SEDREN-15758 format. One record per residue (C-alpha): y negated, x, z. Coordinates in steps of 0.05 Angstrom, whole numbers, padded with zeros to 5 digits, always signed. Last residue first. Layout:
N
YXZ/...
This chain:
210
-02008+01619+02130/-02024+01545+02116/-02072+01530+02173/-02116+01592+02179/-02116+01614+02106/-02126+01542+02083/-02186+01532+02128/-02214+01599+02104/-02208+01580+02031/-02241+01512+02043/-02297+01541+02085/-02308+01597+02033/-02319+01551+01973/-02394+01548+01982/-02394+01624+01987/-02356+01626+01921/-02412+01587+01889/-02465+01633+01918/-02429+01696+01898/-02424+01667+01827/-02499+01657+01825/-02513+01725+01857/-02471+01761+01804/-02497+01718+01747/-02567+01744+01760/-02546+01808+01725/-02555+01771+01659/-02510+01740+01607/-02492+01679+01649/-02564+01667+01671/-02582+01621+01614/-02525+01574+01632/-02460+01575+01591/-02412+01524+01621/-02413+01516+01696/-02347+01480+01707/-02336+01471+01782/-02272+01477+01821/-02239+01457+01886/-02166+01470+01901/-02111+01440+01942/-02036+01447+01934/-01980+01398+01952/-02032+01343+01962/-02011+01272+01980/-02032+01284+02052/-02104+01291+02029/-02104+01220+02002/-02072+01192+02065/-02124+01221+02112/-02135+01158+02154/-02060+01143+02151/-02050+01073+02122/-01992+01094+02077/-01957+01118+02140/-01933+01190+02144/-01861+01214+02142/-01851+01183+02073/-01903+01228+02040/-01962+01187+02014/-01953+01164+01942/-01966+01193+01873/-01955+01264+01899/-02008+01315+01885/-02016+01384+01853/-02088+01408+01861/-02158+01382+01850/-02224+01367+01884/-02279+01373+01831/-02340+01409+01858/-02408+01377+01850/-02440+01393+01916/-02421+01325+01944/-02349+01340+01928/-02354+01407+01965/-02385+01373+02026/-02331+01320+02027/-02276+01371+02021/-02303+01410+02080/-02314+01348+02123/-02245+01321+02109/-02217+01389+02125/-02249+01388+02194/-02222+01318+02204/-02152+01343+02192/-02160+01404+02236/-02181+01362+02295/-02138+01300+02284/-02072+01333+02265/-02046+01300+02201/-02081+01350+02155/-02054+01408+02196/-01983+01381+02193/-01991+01369+02119/-02012+01440+02105/-01957+01469+02148/-01904+01428+02110/-01935+01447+02043/-01933+01521+02062/-01859+01517+02081/-01841+01480+02018/-01877+01529+01971/-01937+01497+01937/-01982+01552+01911/-02052+01546+01882/-02091+01546+01948/-02166+01542+01945/-02223+01567+01902/-02261+01553+01839/-02310+01577+01786/-02314+01560+01712/-02354+01598+01660/-02369+01588+01586/-02345+01537+01535/-02303+01587+01495/-02270+01614+01558/-02288+01652+01621/-02250+01643+01686/-02263+01643+01760/-02222+01642+01823/-02228+01652+01898/-02171+01654+01947/-02101+01629+01961/-02038+01642+01922/-02015+01697+01969/-02070+01705+02021/-02144+01723+02015/-02137+01733+01940/-02195+01749+01893/-02176+01720+01825/-02201+01732+01754/-02185+01693+01691/-02200+01708+01619/-02192+01648+01573/-02157+01632+01507/-02093+01666+01528/-02059+01707+01474/-01993+01707+01437/-01992+01637+01409/-01918+01618+01412/-01929+01547+01435/-01859+01519+01447/-01859+01557+01512/-01801+01589+01550/-01810+01662+01528/-01883+01654+01510/-01914+01690+01569/-01986+01694+01545/-02022+01761+01537/-02093+01770+01564/-02072+01799+01632/-02106+01769+01692/-02165+01805+01725/-02154+01825+01797/-02197+01819+01858/-02200+01855+01924/-02227+01809+01978/-02284+01760+01983/-02343+01799+02013/-02327+01872+01997/-02292+01853+01933/-02353+01819+01902/-02379+01879+01862/-02309+01899+01842/-02294+01829+01817/-02358+01830+01776/-02344+01899+01746/-02273+01878+01727/-02298+01814+01694/-02353+01853+01657/-02302+01903+01630/-02252+01850+01607/-02301+01802+01573/-02357+01830+01530/-02336+01904+01525/-02260+01899+01522/-02255+01833+01486/-02306+01855+01434/-02268+01920+01423/-02204+01880+01414/-02232+01846+01352/-02187+01874+01297/-02129+01879+01346/-02136+01806+01365/-02138+01783+01293/-02074+01819+01276/-02038+01796+01339/-02053+01724+01321/-02092+01668+01354/-02142+01656+01299/-02173+01587+01311/-02174+01590+01387/-02190+01664+01381/-02255+01646+01346/-02280+01603+01404/-02253+01657+01452/-02295+01711+01420/-02357+01666+01420/-02348+01656+01495/-02349+01731+01504/-02401+01750+01451/-02453+01714+01494/-02451+01772+01542/-02423+01762+01612/-02470+01791+01663/-02495+01861+01680/-02441+01882+01729/-02444+01957+01745/-02467+01939+01815/-02516+01984+01853/
């Protein structure tokens, strides 16, 4: 039986306050809320889903401020990622507004981009991806990722999959907010369902980009 019982309402409330009080002093005073309402539920959720989607990890709460003008020390969301390949897999995060789920490929190394575009250009694999992306869009997922403004020069602007060829990375995500089930054990099956919808995209990327 899973140890995951849902994300308590104290989690989004914690991040709403953190946005106004992003200091080490405030964090230390409220760290017990972070641990019990955010970090521990996230780890329990990722553990419960690991058998189906791969071993997950929860991202660290501290921001890397070395090269940033914003010196706020803490992230205002808690992310979790179950990787199938480097940079590819299933994602979710909790912030002041609630929950977001997603999946796809977040990296854009030159070799990976070249493989991705070759697979998009090929009729069979390209049309398969068109169907996957279309189904996700119809289901309410936003199709995102790093994109060029124009079609790569090696492909014609009139290519039937021109919009997909612009992508250097490809993800799909859905903002869920704070539904009634978020703080209950039902959240496990709900998130499992959303990640299952994303599986065709993640698997296509794993086959054709790696």
